[in-house]
N, CA, C and O atoms as a GROMACS GRO file, in nm:
protein
  244
    1MET      N    1   5.749   3.404  19.109
    1MET     CA    2   5.876   3.454  19.062
    1MET      C    3   5.855   3.555  18.950
    1MET      O    4   5.923   3.549  18.848
    2SER      N    5   5.766   3.641  18.967
    2SER     CA    6   5.734   3.740  18.866
    2SER      C    7   5.853   3.832  18.839
    2SER      O    8   5.907   3.894  18.930
    3GLY      N    9   5.892   3.840  18.712
    3GLY     CA   10   6.001   3.927  18.672
    3GLY      C   11   6.139   3.869  18.690
    3GLY      O   12   6.238   3.938  18.666
    4TRP      N   13   6.149   3.744  18.730
    4TRP     CA   14   6.280   3.682  18.752
    4TRP      C   15   6.326   3.621  18.622
    4TRP      O   16   6.257   3.535  18.566
    5LEU      N   17   6.442   3.663  18.571
    5LEU     CA   18   6.491   3.617  18.442
    5LEU      C   19   6.572   3.490  18.449
    5LEU      O   20   6.589   3.423  18.348
    6GLY      N   21   6.622   3.455  18.564
    6GLY     CA   22   6.702   3.335  18.579
    6GLY      C   23   6.825   3.363  18.661
    6GLY      O   24   6.855   3.478  18.693
    7GLY      N   25   6.896   3.259  18.695
    7GLY     CA   26   7.016   3.272  18.775
    7GLY      C   27   6.994   3.216  18.915
    7GLY      O   28   6.913   3.125  18.934
    8LEU      N   29   7.064   3.271  19.009
    8LEU     CA   30   7.059   3.225  19.147
    8LEU      C   31   6.994   3.332  19.234
    8LEU      O   32   7.032   3.449  19.227
    9GLN      N   33   6.897   3.292  19.314
    9GLN     CA   34   6.829   3.385  19.403
    9GLN      C   35   6.823   3.324  19.542
    9GLN      O   36   6.783   3.209  19.558
   10VAL      N   37   6.864   3.401  19.644
   10VAL     CA   38   6.858   3.356  19.783
   10VAL      C   39   6.774   3.458  19.859
   10VAL      O   40   6.794   3.579  19.848
   11ARG      N   41   6.680   3.407  19.936
   11ARG     CA   42   6.595   3.496  20.015
   11ARG      C   43   6.563   3.431  20.149
   11ARG      O   44   6.589   3.312  20.170
   12GLY      N   45   6.506   3.508  20.240
   12GLY     CA   46   6.467   3.458  20.370
   12GLY      C   47   6.581   3.457  20.471
   12GLY      O   48   6.584   3.373  20.561
   13LEU      N   49   6.675   3.550  20.457
   13LEU     CA   50   6.789   3.553  20.548
   13LEU      C   51   6.764   3.641  20.671
   13LEU      O   52   6.850   3.650  20.759
   14ASP      N   53   6.647   3.705  20.677
   14ASP     CA   54   6.614   3.787  20.794
   14ASP      C   55   6.583   3.698  20.914
   14ASP      O   56   6.560   3.577  20.900
   15ARG      N   57   6.583   3.758  21.030
   15ARG     CA   58   6.558   3.682  21.154
   15ARG      C   59   6.424   3.608  21.148
   15ARG      O   60   6.322   3.665  21.109
   16GLY      N   61   6.426   3.483  21.187
   16GLY     CA   62   6.304   3.405  21.196
   16GLY      C   63   6.253   3.347  21.066
   16GLY      O   64   6.153   3.274  21.067
   17GLN      N   65   6.316   3.375  20.956
   17GLN     CA   66   6.270   3.322  20.828
   17GLN      C   67   6.354   3.202  20.787
   17GLN      O   68   6.470   3.189  20.827
   18THR      N   69   6.296   3.115  20.708
   18THR     CA   70   6.368   3.000  20.655
   18THR      C   71   6.434   3.040  20.524
   18THR      O   72   6.365   3.082  20.431
   19PRO      N   73   6.567   3.029  20.514
   19PRO     CA   74   6.633   3.062  20.388
   19PRO      C   75   6.591   2.969  20.275
   19PRO      O   76   6.575   2.848  20.294
   20VAL      N   77   6.574   3.028  20.157
   20VAL     CA   78   6.536   2.954  20.037
   20VAL      C   79   6.628   3.000  19.925
   20VAL      O   80   6.645   3.120  19.904
   21ALA      N   81   6.688   2.904  19.854
   21ALA     CA   82   6.774   2.936  19.739
   21ALA      C   83   6.715   2.869  19.616
   21ALA      O   84   6.680   2.751  19.620
   22ASP      N   85   6.704   2.944  19.507
   22ASP     CA   86   6.653   2.893  19.381
   22ASP      C   87   6.757   2.913  19.272
   22ASP      O   88   6.824   3.016  19.266
   23LEU      N   89   6.770   2.812  19.187
   23LEU     CA   90   6.853   2.822  19.068
   23LEU      C   91   6.763   2.795  18.950
   23LEU      O   92   6.698   2.691  18.944
   24PHE      N   93   6.759   2.889  18.855
   24PHE     CA   94   6.680   2.870  18.733
   24PHE      C   95   6.769   2.899  18.614
   24PHE      O   96   6.827   3.008  18.604
   25CYS      N   97   6.780   2.802  18.524
   25CYS     CA   98   6.861   2.817  18.403
   25CYS      C   99   6.767   2.854  18.288
   25CYS      O  100   6.675   2.778  18.258
   26VAL      N  101   6.790   2.968  18.224
   26VAL     CA  102   6.706   3.010  18.113
   26VAL      C  103   6.738   2.934  17.985
   26VAL      O  104   6.659   2.937  17.891
   27VAL      N  105   6.852   2.867  17.980
   27VAL     CA  106   6.890   2.792  17.860
   27VAL      C  107   6.814   2.660  17.853
   27VAL      O  108   6.756   2.628  17.749
   28CYS      N  109   6.815   2.584  17.960
   28CYS     CA  110   6.750   2.452  17.958
   28CYS      C  111   6.624   2.446  18.045
   28CYS      O  112   6.559   2.342  18.052
   29ARG      N  113   6.590   2.556  18.112
   29ARG     CA  114   6.472   2.569  18.197
   29ARG      C  115   6.474   2.475  18.319
   29ARG      O  116   6.369   2.432  18.367
   30HIS      N  117   6.593   2.445  18.365
   30HIS     CA  118   6.609   2.363  18.486
   30HIS      C  119   6.587   2.451  18.609
   30HIS      O  120   6.634   2.565  18.614
   31HIS      N  121   6.514   2.398  18.707
   31HIS     CA  122   6.490   2.472  18.831
   31HIS      C  123   6.520   2.382  18.949
   31HIS      O  124   6.478   2.266  18.952
   32LYS      N  125   6.592   2.435  19.045
   32LYS     CA  126   6.620   2.362  19.169
   32LYS      C  127   6.600   2.456  19.285
   32LYS      O  128   6.641   2.572  19.280
   33ARG      N  129   6.537   2.407  19.391
   33ARG     CA  130   6.512   2.485  19.512
   33ARG      C  131   6.568   2.411  19.632
   33ARG      O  132   6.551   2.290  19.645
   34VAL      N  133   6.637   2.485  19.719
   34VAL     CA  134   6.693   2.431  19.843
   34VAL      C  135   6.642   2.517  19.957
   34VAL      O  136   6.644   2.640  19.948
   35THR      N  137   6.596   2.454  20.065
   35THR     CA  138   6.546   2.528  20.181
   35THR      C  139   6.620   2.486  20.307
   35THR      O  140   6.672   2.374  20.316
   36GLY      N  141   6.623   2.576  20.403
   36GLY     CA  142   6.690   2.550  20.531
   36GLY      C  143   6.829   2.610  20.533
   36GLY      O  144   6.903   2.600  20.436
   37ARG      N  145   6.864   2.673  20.644
   37ARG     CA  146   6.990   2.745  20.655
   37ARG      C  147   7.112   2.658  20.625
   37ARG      O  148   7.199   2.698  20.548
   38ALA      N  149   7.119   2.540  20.685
   38ALA     CA  150   7.236   2.452  20.665
   38ALA      C  151   7.244   2.402  20.521
   38ALA      O  152   7.352   2.401  20.462
   39ARG      N  153   7.130   2.361  20.465
   39ARG     CA  154   7.130   2.310  20.327
   39ARG      C  155   7.163   2.418  20.226
   39ARG      O  156   7.237   2.393  20.131
   40VAL      N  157   7.111   2.540  20.245
   40VAL     CA  158   7.139   2.651  20.154
   40VAL      C  159   7.288   2.686  20.160
   40VAL      O  160   7.352   2.705  20.057
   41THR      N  161   7.343   2.694  20.281
   41THR     CA  162   7.485   2.726  20.297
   41THR      C  163   7.573   2.623  20.228
   41THR      O  164   7.666   2.658  20.156
   42GLU      N  165   7.544   2.496  20.250
   42GLU     CA  166   7.623   2.388  20.189
   42GLU      C  167   7.610   2.390  20.037
   42GLU      O  168   7.709   2.371  19.966
   43TRP      N  169   7.489   2.413  19.987
   43TRP     CA  170   7.466   2.414  19.842
   43TRP      C  171   7.538   2.530  19.775
   43TRP      O  172   7.594   2.514  19.667
   44LEU      N  173   7.537   2.648  19.838
   44LEU     CA  174   7.605   2.764  19.781
   44LEU      C  175   7.757   2.746  19.781
   44LEU      O  176   7.824   2.793  19.689
   45ARG      N  177   7.811   2.679  19.881
   45ARG     CA  178   7.955   2.651  19.884
   45ARG      C  179   7.996   2.558  19.770
   45ARG      O  180   8.110   2.563  19.723
   46ALA      N  181   7.904   2.473  19.725
   46ALA     CA  182   7.932   2.378  19.617
   46ALA      C  183   7.927   2.443  19.478
   46ALA      O  184   7.952   2.376  19.379
   47ASN      N  185   7.896   2.573  19.471
   47ASN     CA  186   7.891   2.649  19.346
   47ASN      C  187   7.792   2.587  19.248
   47ASN      O  188   7.833   2.526  19.149
   48PRO      N  189   7.662   2.602  19.273
   48PRO     CA  190   7.561   2.537  19.191
   48PRO      C  191   7.558   2.582  19.045
   48PRO      O  192   7.520   2.504  18.957
   49ILE      N  193   7.596   2.705  19.017
   49ILE     CA  194   7.594   2.753  18.878
   49ILE      C  195   7.700   2.680  18.796
   49ILE      O  196   7.670   2.633  18.686
   50ALA      N  197   7.822   2.671  18.846
   50ALA     CA  198   7.928   2.600  18.774
   50ALA      C  199   7.894   2.452  18.760
   50ALA      O  200   7.922   2.392  18.656
   51ASP      N  201   7.836   2.394  18.864
   51ASP     CA  202   7.797   2.254  18.858
   51ASP      C  203   7.692   2.231  18.750
   51ASP      O  204   7.699   2.132  18.677
   52HIS      N  205   7.596   2.319  18.740
   52HIS     CA  206   7.491   2.304  18.639
   52HIS      C  207   7.546   2.324  18.498
   52HIS      O  208   7.508   2.251  18.406
   53ARG      N  209   7.633   2.420  18.479
   53ARG     CA  210   7.689   2.446  18.346
   53ARG      C  211   7.760   2.323  18.287
   53ARG      O  212   7.765   2.307  18.166
   54ALA      N  213   7.813   2.238  18.373
   54ALA     CA  214   7.884   2.120  18.327
   54ALA      C  215   7.793   2.022  18.254
   54ALA      O  216   7.840   1.948  18.168
   55HIS      N  217   7.664   2.021  18.286
   55HIS     CA  218   7.573   1.926  18.220
   55HIS      C  219   7.447   1.990  18.161
   55HIS      O  220   7.349   1.921  18.136
   56CYS      N  221   7.450   2.121  18.139
   56CYS     CA  222   7.335   2.193  18.083
   56CYS      C  223   7.319   2.159  17.934
   56CYS      O  224   7.414   2.164  17.856
   57LYS      N  225   7.196   2.123  17.899
   57LYS     CA  226   7.164   2.094  17.759
   57LYS      C  227   7.049   2.186  17.716
   57LYS      O  228   6.940   2.178  17.772
   58PRO      N  229   7.072   2.271  17.618
   58PRO     CA  230   6.969   2.365  17.575
   58PRO      C  231   6.843   2.294  17.524
   58PRO      O  232   6.850   2.189  17.460
   59THR      N  233   6.729   2.353  17.555
   59THR     CA  234   6.603   2.299  17.505
   59THR      C  235   6.574   2.364  17.370
   59THR      O  236   6.612   2.478  17.346
   60THR      N  237   6.508   2.292  17.284
   60THR     CA  238   6.470   2.347  17.155
   60THR      C  239   6.321   2.375  17.156
   60THR      O  240   6.240   2.287  17.188
   61THR      N  241   6.284   2.497  17.119
   61THR     CA  242   6.142   2.532  17.119
   61THR      C  243   6.102   2.583  16.985
   61THR      O  244   5.986   2.618  16.965
   0.00000   0.00000   0.00000
């Protein structure tokens, strides 16, 4: 994930590829990955960013 600052990224939507969705929060450094067309579609409909914001706790460094 070189150069990725955070947020939601979806890739692999071309023919024959397995879709992969990643959520990375730069505040608390939480990362979640979902793979497979049906799972990615369902997860994106659930609005993962808003869901994460409800329980995000900043890390102290």
